[in-house]
Biopython code that builds the backbone (N, CA, C, O; Angstrom):
import numpy as np
from Bio.PDB.StructureBuilder import StructureBuilder

atoms = [
    (1, "MET", "N", (8.324, 13.816, 3.351)),
    (1, "MET", "CA", (9.318, 13.116, 4.118)),
    (1, "MET", "C", (9.089, 11.599, 4.080)),
    (1, "MET", "O", (10.041, 10.821, 4.013)),
    (2, "ARG", "N", (7.801, 11.187, 4.123)),
    (2, "ARG", "CA", (7.509, 9.751, 4.078)),
    (2, "ARG", "C", (8.008, 9.124, 2.779)),
    (2, "ARG", "O", (8.495, 7.993, 2.779)),
    (3, "PHE", "N", (7.887, 9.856, 1.675)),
    (3, "PHE", "CA", (8.302, 9.310, 0.384)),
    (3, "PHE", "C", (9.823, 9.140, 0.323)),
    (3, "PHE", "O", (10.319, 8.178, -0.264)),
    (4, "VAL", "N", (10.547, 10.056, 0.919)),
    (4, "VAL", "CA", (12.007, 9.928, 0.973)),
    (4, "VAL", "C", (12.378, 8.715, 1.825)),
    (4, "VAL", "O", (13.259, 7.938, 1.457)),
    (5, "ALA", "N", (11.710, 8.559, 2.954)),
    (5, "ALA", "CA", (11.984, 7.410, 3.827)),
    (5, "ALA", "C", (11.701, 6.099, 3.090)),
    (5, "ALA", "O", (12.447, 5.131, 3.236)),
    (6, "LEU", "N", (10.636, 6.068, 2.307)),
    (6, "LEU", "CA", (10.319, 4.851, 1.549)),
    (6, "LEU", "C", (11.395, 4.555, 0.507)),
    (6, "LEU", "O", (11.767, 3.397, 0.314)),
    (7, "ASP", "N", (11.894, 5.586, -0.162)),
    (7, "ASP", "CA", (12.979, 5.387, -1.132)),
    (7, "ASP", "C", (14.225, 4.829, -0.454)),
    (7, "ASP", "O", (14.882, 3.936, -0.990)),
    (8, "VAL", "N", (14.546, 5.353, 0.720)),
    (8, "VAL", "CA", (15.713, 4.859, 1.460)),
    (8, "VAL", "C", (15.503, 3.403, 1.864)),
    (8, "VAL", "O", (16.414, 2.588, 1.725)),
    (9, "LEU", "N", (14.317, 3.069, 2.361)),
    (9, "LEU", "CA", (14.032, 1.681, 2.751)),
    (9, "LEU", "C", (14.098, 0.733, 1.551)),
    (9, "LEU", "O", (14.610, -0.380, 1.666)),
    (10, "ARG", "N", (13.580, 1.176, 0.404)),
    (10, "ARG", "CA", (13.657, 0.328, -0.796)),
    (10, "ARG", "C", (15.111, 0.038, -1.163)),
    (10, "ARG", "O", (15.469, -1.100, -1.463)),
    (11, "ALA", "N", (15.928, 1.060, -1.136)),
    (11, "ALA", "CA", (17.348, 0.877, -1.453)),
    (11, "ALA", "C", (18.008, -0.029, -0.418)),
    (11, "ALA", "O", (18.814, -0.892, -0.766)),
    (12, "TRP", "N", (17.668, 0.166, 0.842)),
    (12, "TRP", "CA", (18.291, -0.602, 1.915)),
    (12, "TRP", "C", (17.939, -2.086, 1.836)),
    (12, "TRP", "O", (18.817, -2.938, 1.970)),
    (13, "ILE", "N", (16.640, -2.406, 1.616)),
    (13, "ILE", "CA", (16.264, -3.828, 1.572)),
    (13, "ILE", "C", (16.767, -4.495, 0.295)),
    (13, "ILE", "O", (16.808, -5.723, 0.219)),
    (14, "GLY", "N", (17.146, -3.716, -0.695)),
    (14, "GLY", "CA", (17.667, -4.276, -1.922)),
    (14, "GLY", "C", (19.139, -4.644, -1.860)),
    (14, "GLY", "O", (19.678, -5.184, -2.826)),
    (15, "ARG", "N", (19.790, -4.367, -0.761)),
    (15, "ARG", "CA", (21.222, -4.630, -0.638)),
    (15, "ARG", "C", (21.558, -6.113, -0.613)),
    (15, "ARG", "O", (22.554, -6.536, -1.199)),
    (16, "ARG", "N", (20.733, -6.903, 0.062)),
    (16, "ARG", "CA", (20.972, -8.349, 0.189)),
    (16, "ARG", "C", (19.619, -9.065, 0.213)),
    (16, "ARG", "O", (18.602, -8.459, 0.548)),
    (17, "PRO", "N", (19.609, -10.341, -0.138)),
    (17, "PRO", "CA", (18.335, -11.082, -0.139)),
    (17, "PRO", "C", (17.635, -11.135, 1.221)),
    (17, "PRO", "O", (16.405, -11.161, 1.267)),
    (18, "ASP", "N", (18.375, -11.152, 2.320)),
    (18, "ASP", "CA", (17.749, -11.262, 3.644)),
    (18, "ASP", "C", (17.674, -9.925, 4.386)),
    (18, "ASP", "O", (17.420, -9.889, 5.590)),
    (19, "GLN", "N", (17.892, -8.851, 3.671)),
    (19, "GLN", "CA", (17.939, -7.522, 4.295)),
    (19, "GLN", "C", (16.591, -7.108, 4.898)),
    (19, "GLN", "O", (16.547, -6.268, 5.796)),
    (20, "HIS", "N", (15.509, -7.688, 4.414)),
    (20, "HIS", "CA", (14.184, -7.327, 4.917)),
    (20, "HIS", "C", (13.930, -7.848, 6.343)),
    (20, "HIS", "O", (13.048, -7.337, 7.033)),
    (21, "ILE", "N", (14.684, -8.846, 6.783)),
    (21, "ILE", "CA", (14.426, -9.479, 8.084)),
    (21, "ILE", "C", (14.545, -8.492, 9.247)),
    (21, "ILE", "O", (13.643, -8.453, 10.085)),
    (22, "PRO", "N", (15.619, -7.689, 9.340)),
    (22, "PRO", "CA", (15.666, -6.726, 10.451)),
    (22, "PRO", "C", (14.554, -5.674, 10.382)),
    (22, "PRO", "O", (14.079, -5.199, 11.413)),
    (23, "LEU", "N", (14.147, -5.318, 9.172)),
    (23, "LEU", "CA", (13.050, -4.355, 9.039)),
    (23, "LEU", "C", (11.749, -4.967, 9.529)),
    (23, "LEU", "O", (10.982, -4.312, 10.234)),
    (24, "ARG", "N", (11.491, -6.222, 9.161)),
    (24, "ARG", "CA", (10.277, -6.898, 9.626)),
    (24, "ARG", "C", (10.277, -7.001, 11.154)),
    (24, "ARG", "O", (9.252, -6.766, 11.794)),
    (25, "THR", "N", (11.409, -7.346, 11.727)),
    (25, "THR", "CA", (11.531, -7.434, 13.184)),
    (25, "THR", "C", (11.254, -6.083, 13.829)),
    (25, "THR", "O", (10.540, -6.000, 14.829)),
    (26, "ALA", "N", (11.817, -5.030, 13.257)),
    (26, "ALA", "CA", (11.605, -3.679, 13.798)),
    (26, "ALA", "C", (10.135, -3.278, 13.722)),
    (26, "ALA", "O", (9.608, -2.668, 14.652)),
    (27, "LEU", "N", (9.477, -3.615, 12.626)),
    (27, "LEU", "CA", (8.050, -3.299, 12.494)),
    (27, "LEU", "C", (7.236, -4.005, 13.574)),
    (27, "LEU", "O", (6.371, -3.396, 14.205)),
    (28, "GLU", "N", (7.514, -5.286, 13.783)),
    (28, "GLU", "CA", (6.771, -6.041, 14.799)),
    (28, "GLU", "C", (7.072, -5.516, 16.201)),
    (28, "GLU", "O", (6.187, -5.511, 17.057)),
    (29, "GLN", "N", (8.302, -5.075, 16.449)),
    (29, "GLN", "CA", (8.639, -4.500, 17.756)),
    (29, "GLN", "C", (7.900, -3.187, 17.989)),
    (29, "GLN", "O", (7.703, -2.777, 19.133)),
    (30, "ARG", "N", (7.499, -2.540, 16.924)),
    (30, "ARG", "CA", (6.765, -1.279, 17.032)),
    (30, "ARG", "C", (5.255, -1.464, 16.951)),
    (30, "ARG", "O", (4.513, -0.502, 16.753)),
    (31, "GLY", "N", (4.805, -2.713, 17.107)),
    (31, "GLY", "CA", (3.380, -2.972, 17.213)),
    (31, "GLY", "C", (2.678, -3.396, 15.940)),
    (31, "GLY", "O", (1.459, -3.564, 15.943)),
    (32, "TYR", "N", (3.406, -3.574, 14.856)),
    (32, "TYR", "CA", (2.788, -4.078, 13.630)),
    (32, "TYR", "C", (2.494, -5.568, 13.816)),
    (32, "TYR", "O", (3.316, -6.313, 14.350)),
    (33, "SER", "N", (1.324, -5.985, 13.372)),
    (33, "SER", "CA", (1.018, -7.417, 13.379)),
    (33, "SER", "C", (1.863, -8.081, 12.292)),
    (33, "SER", "O", (2.361, -7.399, 11.397)),
    (34, "PRO", "N", (2.030, -9.402, 12.358)),
    (34, "PRO", "CA", (2.761, -10.087, 11.280)),
    (34, "PRO", "C", (2.157, -9.805, 9.899)),
    (34, "PRO", "O", (2.892, -9.637, 8.926)),
    (35, "MET", "N", (0.826, -9.753, 9.810)),
    (35, "MET", "CA", (0.181, -9.461, 8.530)),
    (35, "MET", "C", (0.503, -8.039, 8.054)),
    (35, "MET", "O", (0.781, -7.826, 6.874)),
    (36, "GLU", "N", (0.466, -7.077, 8.970)),
    (36, "GLU", "CA", (0.803, -5.699, 8.596)),
    (36, "GLU", "C", (2.255, -5.591, 8.147)),
    (36, "GLU", "O", (2.559, -4.888, 7.184)),
    (37, "ALA", "N", (3.147, -6.281, 8.839)),
    (37, "ALA", "CA", (4.563, -6.265, 8.448)),
    (37, "ALA", "C", (4.740, -6.879, 7.070)),
    (37, "ALA", "O", (5.502, -6.360, 6.254)),
    (38, "ASP", "N", (4.043, -7.980, 6.801)),
    (38, "ASP", "CA", (4.119, -8.612, 5.478)),
    (38, "ASP", "C", (3.597, -7.680, 4.388)),
    (38, "ASP", "O", (4.212, -7.545, 3.331)),
    (39, "LEU", "N", (2.452, -7.033, 4.652)),
    (39, "LEU", "CA", (1.901, -6.085, 3.681)),
    (39, "LEU", "C", (2.878, -4.941, 3.423)),
    (39, "LEU", "O", (3.124, -4.570, 2.275)),
    (40, "PHE", "N", (3.431, -4.390, 4.496)),
    (40, "PHE", "CA", (4.385, -3.288, 4.371)),
    (40, "PHE", "C", (5.534, -3.693, 3.453)),
    (40, "PHE", "O", (5.888, -2.959, 2.531)),
    (41, "LEU", "N", (6.112, -4.858, 3.707)),
    (41, "LEU", "CA", (7.252, -5.315, 2.911)),
    (41, "LEU", "C", (6.852, -5.601, 1.467)),
    (41, "LEU", "O", (7.586, -5.246, 0.544)),
    (42, "GLN", "N", (5.711, -6.233, 1.259)),
    (42, "GLN", "CA", (5.256, -6.512, -0.105)),
    (42, "GLN", "C", (5.010, -5.215, -0.867)),
    (42, "GLN", "O", (5.427, -5.076, -2.017)),
    (43, "TYR", "N", (4.334, -4.267, -0.225)),
    (43, "TYR", "CA", (4.025, -3.006, -0.893)),
    (43, "TYR", "C", (5.297, -2.184, -1.122)),
    (43, "TYR", "O", (5.397, -1.451, -2.106)),
    (44, "LEU", "N", (6.240, -2.305, -0.235)),
    (44, "LEU", "CA", (7.517, -1.606, -0.410)),
    (44, "LEU", "C", (8.247, -2.160, -1.641)),
    (44, "LEU", "O", (8.835, -1.399, -2.409)),
    (45, "ARG", "N", (8.208, -3.470, -1.823)),
    (45, "ARG", "CA", (8.864, -4.110, -2.973)),
    (45, "ARG", "C", (8.106, -3.860, -4.267)),
    (45, "ARG", "O", (8.714, -3.711, -5.326)),
    (46, "GLY", "N", (6.769, -3.813, -4.187)),
    (46, "GLY", "CA", (5.950, -3.671, -5.383)),
    (46, "GLY", "C", (5.640, -5.025, -6.001)),
    (46, "GLY", "O", (5.915, -6.070, -5.410)),
    (47, "TYR", "N", (5.071, -4.994, -7.182)),
    (47, "TYR", "CA", (4.610, -6.211, -7.855)),
    (47, "TYR", "C", (5.188, -6.315, -9.253)),
    (47, "TYR", "O", (5.276, -5.325, -9.980)),
    (48, "ASP", "N", (5.584, -7.538, -9.623)),
    (48, "ASP", "CA", (6.005, -7.808, -10.995)),
    (48, "ASP", "C", (4.793, -8.117, -11.862)),
    (48, "ASP", "O", (4.703, -7.670, -13.006)),
    (49, "GLN", "N", (3.861, -8.888, -11.304)),
    (49, "GLN", "CA", (2.632, -9.227, -12.003)),
    (49, "GLN", "C", (1.450, -8.854, -11.121)),
    (49, "GLN", "O", (1.486, -9.002, -9.899)),
    (50, "VAL", "N", (0.413, -8.372, -11.769)),
    (50, "VAL", "CA", (-0.758, -7.910, -11.034)),
    (50, "VAL", "C", (-1.976, -8.726, -11.443)),
    (50, "VAL", "O", (-2.219, -8.971, -12.624)),
    (51, "THR", "N", (-2.731, -9.137, -10.434)),
    (51, "THR", "CA", (-3.981, -9.855, -10.658)),
    (51, "THR", "C", (-5.128, -9.036, -10.079)),
    (51, "THR", "O", (-4.911, -8.026, -9.409)),
    (52, "ALA", "N", (-6.340, -9.482, -10.344)),
    (52, "ALA", "CA", (-7.506, -8.821, -9.744)),
    (52, "ALA", "C", (-7.431, -8.904, -8.224)),
    (52, "ALA", "O", (-7.841, -7.973, -7.530)),
    (53, "GLU", "N", (-6.908, -10.018, -7.702)),
    (53, "GLU", "CA", (-6.768, -10.171, -6.250)),
    (53, "GLU", "C", (-5.757, -9.168, -5.689)),
    (53, "GLU", "O", (-5.949, -8.652, -4.588)),
    (54, "THR", "N", (-4.694, -8.890, -6.425)),
    (54, "THR", "CA", (-3.717, -7.887, -6.006)),
    (54, "THR", "C", (-4.392, -6.529, -5.889)),
    (54, "THR", "O", (-4.223, -5.825, -4.894)),
    (55, "VAL", "N", (-5.150, -6.171, -6.904)),
    (55, "VAL", "CA", (-5.852, -4.880, -6.894)),
    (55, "VAL", "C", (-6.837, -4.835, -5.738)),
    (55, "VAL", "O", (-6.939, -3.818, -5.052)),
    (56, "ARG", "N", (-7.552, -5.908, -5.517)),
    (56, "ARG", "CA", (-8.525, -5.981, -4.403)),
    (56, "ARG", "C", (-7.816, -5.762, -3.062)),
    (56, "ARG", "O", (-8.296, -5.009, -2.215)),
    (57, "GLN", "N", (-6.678, -6.421, -2.878)),
    (57, "GLN", "CA", (-5.934, -6.279, -1.629)),
    (57, "GLN", "C", (-5.423, -4.842, -1.451)),
    (57, "GLN", "O", (-5.471, -4.295, -0.350)),
    (58, "LEU", "N", (-4.942, -4.246, -2.521)),
    (58, "LEU", "CA", (-4.454, -2.865, -2.443)),
    (58, "LEU", "C", (-5.594, -1.910, -2.098)),
    (58, "LEU", "O", (-5.433, -1.023, -1.259)),
    (59, "VAL", "N", (-6.736, -2.090, -2.739)),
    (59, "VAL", "CA", (-7.893, -1.232, -2.445)),
    (59, "VAL", "C", (-8.330, -1.418, -1.000)),
    (59, "VAL", "O", (-8.596, -0.439, -0.303)),
    (60, "ASP", "N", (-8.408, -2.665, -0.542)),
    (60, "ASP", "CA", (-8.786, -2.924, 0.852)),
    (60, "ASP", "C", (-7.792, -2.284, 1.822)),
    (60, "ASP", "O", (-8.184, -1.814, 2.890)),
    (61, "SER", "N", (-6.525, -2.263, 1.460)),
    (61, "SER", "CA", (-5.487, -1.699, 2.334)),
    (61, "SER", "C", (-5.572, -0.189, 2.455)),
    (61, "SER", "O", (-4.947, 0.395, 3.341)),
    (62, "LEU", "N", (-6.330, 0.449, 1.587)),
    (62, "LEU", "CA", (-6.509, 1.899, 1.690)),
    (62, "LEU", "C", (-7.294, 2.280, 2.944)),
    (62, "LEU", "O", (-7.369, 3.456, 3.299)),
    (63, "ASP", "N", (-7.873, 1.293, 3.608)),
    (63, "ASP", "CA", (-8.598, 1.542, 4.854)),
    (63, "ASP", "C", (-7.840, 0.997, 6.061)),
    (63, "ASP", "O", (-8.419, 0.844, 7.137)),
    (64, "SER", "N", (-6.564, 0.706, 5.893)),
    (64, "SER", "CA", (-5.739, 0.220, 7.005)),
    (64, "SER", "C", (-5.662, 1.266, 8.112)),
    (64, "SER", "O", (-5.776, 2.465, 7.857)),
    (65, "ASP", "N", (-5.468, 0.804, 9.329)),
    (65, "ASP", "CA", (-5.247, 1.725, 10.448)),
    (65, "ASP", "C", (-3.887, 2.413, 10.344)),
    (65, "ASP", "O", (-3.666, 3.452, 10.967)),
    (66, "ARG", "N", (-2.989, 1.842, 9.569)),
    (66, "ARG", "CA", (-1.626, 2.363, 9.429)),
    (66, "ARG", "C", (-1.525, 3.271, 8.208)),
    (66, "ARG", "O", (-1.733, 2.830, 7.077)),
    (67, "LEU", "N", (-1.205, 4.540, 8.445)),
    (67, "LEU", "CA", (-1.068, 5.499, 7.348)),
    (67, "LEU", "C", (-0.058, 5.021, 6.315)),
    (67, "LEU", "O", (-0.309, 5.146, 5.116)),
    (68, "ILE", "N", (1.060, 4.485, 6.738)),
    (68, "ILE", "CA", (2.091, 4.088, 5.791)),
    (68, "ILE", "C", (1.620, 2.942, 4.898)),
    (68, "ILE", "O", (2.014, 2.879, 3.733)),
    (69, "ILE", "N", (0.805, 2.052, 5.403)),
    (69, "ILE", "CA", (0.258, 0.983, 4.558)),
    (69, "ILE", "C", (-0.725, 1.577, 3.560)),
    (69, "ILE", "O", (-0.755, 1.162, 2.401)),
    (70, "ARG", "N", (-1.533, 2.549, 3.995)),
    (70, "ARG", "CA", (-2.434, 3.227, 3.054)),
    (70, "ARG", "C", (-1.637, 3.926, 1.953)),
    (70, "ARG", "O", (-1.989, 3.838, 0.777)),
    (71, "GLU", "N", (-0.565, 4.620, 2.337)),
    (71, "GLU", "CA", (0.289, 5.308, 1.356)),
    (71, "GLU", "C", (0.889, 4.334, 0.363)),
    (71, "GLU", "O", (0.839, 4.565, -0.845)),
    (72, "LEU", "N", (1.458, 3.242, 0.866)),
    (72, "LEU", "CA", (2.088, 2.256, -0.012)),
    (72, "LEU", "C", (1.063, 1.593, -0.932)),
    (72, "LEU", "O", (1.359, 1.323, -2.096)),
    (73, "ALA", "N", (-0.129, 1.332, -0.422)),
    (73, "ALA", "CA", (-1.176, 0.757, -1.265)),
    (73, "ALA", "C", (-1.518, 1.715, -2.400)),
    (73, "ALA", "O", (-1.663, 1.290, -3.546)),
    (74, "LEU", "N", (-1.648, 2.998, -2.094)),
    (74, "LEU", "CA", (-1.967, 3.978, -3.126)),
    (74, "LEU", "C", (-0.823, 4.122, -4.129)),
    (74, "LEU", "O", (-1.067, 4.244, -5.329)),
    (75, "ILE", "N", (0.410, 4.108, -3.653)),
    (75, "ILE", "CA", (1.560, 4.178, -4.560)),
    (75, "ILE", "C", (1.517, 3.015, -5.540)),
    (75, "ILE", "O", (1.705, 3.208, -6.740)),
    (76, "ASN", "N", (1.270, 1.809, -5.038)),
    (76, "ASN", "CA", (1.198, 0.641, -5.909)),
    (76, "ASN", "C", (0.029, 0.729, -6.881)),
    (76, "ASN", "O", (0.173, 0.375, -8.051)),
    (77, "LEU", "N", (-1.124, 1.195, -6.417)),
    (77, "LEU", "CA", (-2.262, 1.358, -7.321)),
    (77, "LEU", "C", (-1.947, 2.371, -8.417)),
    (77, "LEU", "O", (-2.334, 2.180, -9.570)),
    (78, "ASN", "N", (-1.249, 3.442, -8.064)),
    (78, "ASN", "CA", (-0.890, 4.448, -9.058)),
    (78, "ASN", "C", (0.069, 3.898, -10.112)),
    (78, "ASN", "O", (0.126, 4.416, -11.227)),
    (79, "LEU", "N", (0.811, 2.864, -9.772)),
    (79, "LEU", "CA", (1.707, 2.240, -10.740)),
    (79, "LEU", "C", (0.966, 1.256, -11.646)),
    (79, "LEU", "O", (1.446, 0.917, -12.728)),
    (80, "ILE", "N", (-0.201, 0.802, -11.198)),
    (80, "ILE", "CA", (-0.964, -0.217, -11.914)),
    (80, "ILE", "C", (-2.078, 0.390, -12.764)),
    (80, "ILE", "O", (-2.305, -0.028, -13.899)),
    (81, "VAL", "N", (-2.762, 1.371, -12.205)),
    (81, "VAL", "CA", (-3.973, 1.927, -12.805)),
    (81, "VAL", "C", (-3.620, 3.196, -13.578)),
    (81, "VAL", "O", (-2.804, 3.990, -13.110)),
    (82, "PRO", "N", (-4.218, 3.402, -14.749)),
    (82, "PRO", "CA", (-3.953, 4.631, -15.499)),
    (82, "PRO", "C", (-4.244, 5.877, -14.648)),
    (82, "PRO", "O", (-5.227, 5.906, -13.907)),
    (83, "PRO", "N", (-3.396, 6.899, -14.754)),
    (83, "PRO", "CA", (-3.517, 8.089, -13.902)),
    (83, "PRO", "C", (-4.879, 8.770, -13.940)),
    (83, "PRO", "O", (-5.342, 9.276, -12.918)),
    (84, "ASP", "N", (-5.529, 8.792, -15.104)),
    (84, "ASP", "CA", (-6.827, 9.458, -15.192)),
    (84, "ASP", "C", (-7.896, 8.771, -14.345)),
    (84, "ASP", "O", (-8.905, 9.389, -14.003)),
    (85, "ARG", "N", (-7.686, 7.504, -14.004)),
    (85, "ARG", "CA", (-8.654, 6.780, -13.172)),
    (85, "ARG", "C", (-8.364, 6.937, -11.680)),
    (85, "ARG", "O", (-9.174, 6.538, -10.843)),
    (86, "MET", "N", (-7.199, 7.522, -11.345)),
    (86, "MET", "CA", (-6.782, 7.635, -9.940)),
    (86, "MET", "C", (-6.691, 9.072, -9.446)),
    (86, "MET", "O", (-6.508, 9.290, -8.248)),
    (87, "GLN", "N", (-6.812, 10.052, -10.326)),
    (87, "GLN", "CA", (-6.575, 11.445, -9.980)),
    (87, "GLN", "C", (-7.334, 11.908, -8.731)),
    (87, "GLN", "O", (-6.747, 12.540, -7.853)),
    (88, "GLU", "N", (-8.591, 11.608, -8.647)),
    (88, "GLU", "CA", (-9.407, 12.098, -7.527)),
    (88, "GLU", "C", (-9.099, 11.400, -6.197)),
    (88, "GLU", "O", (-9.620, 11.799, -5.155)),
    (89, "PHE", "N", (-8.263, 10.370, -6.228)),
    (89, "PHE", "CA", (-7.960, 9.607, -5.013)),
    (89, "PHE", "C", (-6.570, 9.905, -4.461)),
    (89, "PHE", "O", (-6.120, 9.226, -3.538)),
    (90, "ARG", "N", (-5.891, 10.897, -5.000)),
    (90, "ARG", "CA", (-4.490, 11.141, -4.646)),
    (90, "ARG", "C", (-4.272, 11.461, -3.168)),
    (90, "ARG", "O", (-3.191, 11.185, -2.647)),
    (91, "ASN", "N", (-5.242, 12.024, -2.488)),
    (91, "ASN", "CA", (-5.095, 12.362, -1.068)),
    (91, "ASN", "C", (-5.835, 11.385, -0.158)),
    (91, "ASN", "O", (-6.003, 11.647, 1.033)),
    (92, "LEU", "N", (-6.263, 10.293, -0.702)),
    (92, "LEU", "CA", (-7.074, 9.328, 0.041)),
    (92, "LEU", "C", (-6.445, 8.855, 1.354)),
    (92, "LEU", "O", (-7.159, 8.776, 2.353)),
    (93, "PRO", "N", (-5.146, 8.537, 1.405)),
    (93, "PRO", "CA", (-4.590, 8.015, 2.663)),
    (93, "PRO", "C", (-4.715, 8.949, 3.859)),
    (93, "PRO", "O", (-4.756, 8.481, 4.997)),
    (94, "ILE", "N", (-4.777, 10.241, 3.633)),
    (94, "ILE", "CA", (-4.827, 11.176, 4.767)),
    (94, "ILE", "C", (-6.238, 11.675, 5.082)),
    (94, "ILE", "O", (-6.418, 12.516, 5.963)),
    (95, "GLN", "N", (-7.221, 11.165, 4.375)),
    (95, "GLN", "CA", (-8.597, 11.580, 4.618)),
    (95, "GLN", "C", (-9.144, 10.938, 5.898)),
    (95, "GLN", "O", (-8.676, 9.876, 6.307)),
    (96, "PRO", "N", (-10.130, 11.579, 6.528)),
    (96, "PRO", "CA", (-10.779, 10.961, 7.696)),
    (96, "PRO", "C", (-11.424, 9.632, 7.292)),
    (96, "PRO", "O", (-11.787, 9.443, 6.131)),
    (97, "PRO", "N", (-11.566, 8.715, 8.250)),
    (97, "PRO", "CA", (-12.081, 7.372, 7.937)),
    (97, "PRO", "C", (-13.403, 7.353, 7.169)),
    (97, "PRO", "O", (-13.548, 6.553, 6.245)),
    (98, "ASP", "N", (-14.360, 8.194, 7.512)),
    (98, "ASP", "CA", (-15.655, 8.151, 6.816)),
    (98, "ASP", "C", (-15.523, 8.595, 5.363)),
    (98, "ASP", "O", (-16.141, 7.998, 4.482)),
    (99, "VAL", "N", (-14.740, 9.617, 5.099)),
    (99, "VAL", "CA", (-14.494, 10.081, 3.727)),
    (99, "VAL", "C", (-13.727, 9.007, 2.961)),
    (99, "VAL", "O", (-14.028, 8.712, 1.804)),
    (100, "ARG", "N", (-12.737, 8.433, 3.625)),
    (100, "ARG", "CA", (-11.908, 7.402, 3.009)),
    (100, "ARG", "C", (-12.762, 6.196, 2.607)),
    (100, "ARG", "O", (-12.596, 5.666, 1.509)),
    (101, "ARG", "N", (-13.658, 5.765, 3.466)),
    (101, "ARG", "CA", (-14.476, 4.581, 3.169)),
    (101, "ARG", "C", (-15.405, 4.806, 1.973)),
    (101, "ARG", "O", (-15.601, 3.903, 1.160)),
    (102, "ARG", "N", (-15.969, 5.998, 1.866)),
    (102, "ARG", "CA", (-16.815, 6.300, 0.703)),
    (102, "ARG", "C", (-15.986, 6.298, -0.580)),
    (102, "ARG", "O", (-16.418, 5.767, -1.603)),
    (103, "ALA", "N", (-14.802, 6.888, -0.523)),
    (103, "ALA", "CA", (-13.926, 6.936, -1.697)),
    (103, "ALA", "C", (-13.443, 5.538, -2.073)),
    (103, "ALA", "O", (-13.335, 5.210, -3.255)),
    (104, "ILE", "N", (-13.155, 4.722, -1.074)),
    (104, "ILE", "CA", (-12.703, 3.350, -1.338)),
    (104, "ILE", "C", (-13.810, 2.568, -2.049)),
    (104, "ILE", "O", (-13.534, 1.805, -2.976)),
    (105, "GLU", "N", (-15.032, 2.751, -1.627)),
    (105, "GLU", "CA", (-16.146, 2.058, -2.280)),
    (105, "GLU", "C", (-16.272, 2.501, -3.738)),
    (105, "GLU", "O", (-16.503, 1.675, -4.621)),
    (106, "ALA", "N", (-16.120, 3.798, -3.989)),
    (106, "ALA", "CA", (-16.156, 4.302, -5.369)),
    (106, "ALA", "C", (-15.003, 3.714, -6.182)),
    (106, "ALA", "O", (-15.186, 3.331, -7.338)),
    (107, "LEU", "N", (-13.825, 3.644, -5.580)),
    (107, "LEU", "CA", (-12.662, 3.088, -6.265)),
    (107, "LEU", "C", (-12.851, 1.595, -6.523)),
    (107, "LEU", "O", (-12.496, 1.096, -7.590)),
    (108, "ARG", "N", (-13.402, 0.897, -5.559)),
    (108, "ARG", "CA", (-13.679, -0.538, -5.702)),
    (108, "ARG", "C", (-14.629, -0.765, -6.895)),
    (108, "ARG", "O", (-14.406, -1.664, -7.706)),
    (109, "ASN", "N", (-15.675, 0.049, -6.993)),
    (109, "ASN", "CA", (-16.628, -0.064, -8.100)),
    (109, "ASN", "C", (-15.975, 0.257, -9.441)),
    (109, "ASN", "O", (-16.350, -0.307, -10.469)),
    (110, "ARG", "N", (-15.022, 1.139, -9.431)),
    (110, "ARG", "CA", (-14.337, 1.553, -10.646)),
    (110, "ARG", "C", (-13.327, 0.509, -11.127)),
    (110, "ARG", "O", (-13.186, 0.288, -12.329)),
    (111, "LEU", "N", (-12.624, -0.133, -10.189)),
    (111, "LEU", "CA", (-11.498, -0.983, -10.567)),
    (111, "LEU", "C", (-11.757, -2.473, -10.543)),
    (111, "LEU", "O", (-11.115, -3.222, -11.279)),
    (112, "LEU", "N", (-12.674, -2.915, -9.719)),
    (112, "LEU", "CA", (-12.833, -4.355, -9.520)),
    (112, "LEU", "C", (-14.051, -4.896, -10.261)),
    (112, "LEU", "O", (-15.119, -4.284, -10.253)),
    (113, "PRO", "N", (-13.877, -6.039, -10.895)),
    (113, "PRO", "CA", (-15.024, -6.642, -11.606)),
    (113, "PRO", "C", (-16.103, -7.064, -10.616)),
    (113, "PRO", "O", (-15.818, -7.505, -9.503)),
    (114, "ARG", "N", (-17.307, -6.920, -11.041)),
    (114, "ARG", "CA", (-18.424, -7.340, -10.191)),
    (114, "ARG", "C", (-18.591, -8.854, -10.297)),
    (114, "ARG", "O", (-18.437, -9.425, -11.376)),
    (115, "PRO", "N", (-18.910, -9.509, -9.160)),
    (115, "PRO", "CA", (-19.084, -10.973, -9.186)),
    (115, "PRO", "C", (-20.295, -11.393, -9.979)),
    (115, "PRO", "O", (-20.574, -12.586, -10.094)),
]
sb = StructureBuilder()
sb.init_structure("model")
sb.init_model(0)
sb.init_chain("A")
sb.init_seg("    ")
for serial, (resi, resn, name, xyz) in enumerate(atoms, 1):
    if name == "N":
        sb.init_residue(resn, " ", resi, " ")
    sb.init_atom(name, np.array(xyz, "f"), 0.0, 1.0, " ", f" {name:<3s}", serial, name[0])
structure = sb.get_structure()
């Protein structure tokens, strides 16, 4: 059901350039911080170009308190990263926090360059 809702929201915000404004307002009225609302909208739109920082932000968002932000982050990662590198993480957004954090660390080691 969440995936259908996301498809509807994508179509809806694509109707006009300022269509995202009422959605952002609604998110904030429901307790989303401005940063969470921005992430939600960015992840809903997706990315034209991807950088290491984009991947880092998406991986970090997999530990968000908001399930929908975790879902959107994983959807975006699945569009960026080859499927064979993401297969074991497909249920990550719904995992308990301790399991999720261990998996995120493994994913971080797999996808992000070491400093």
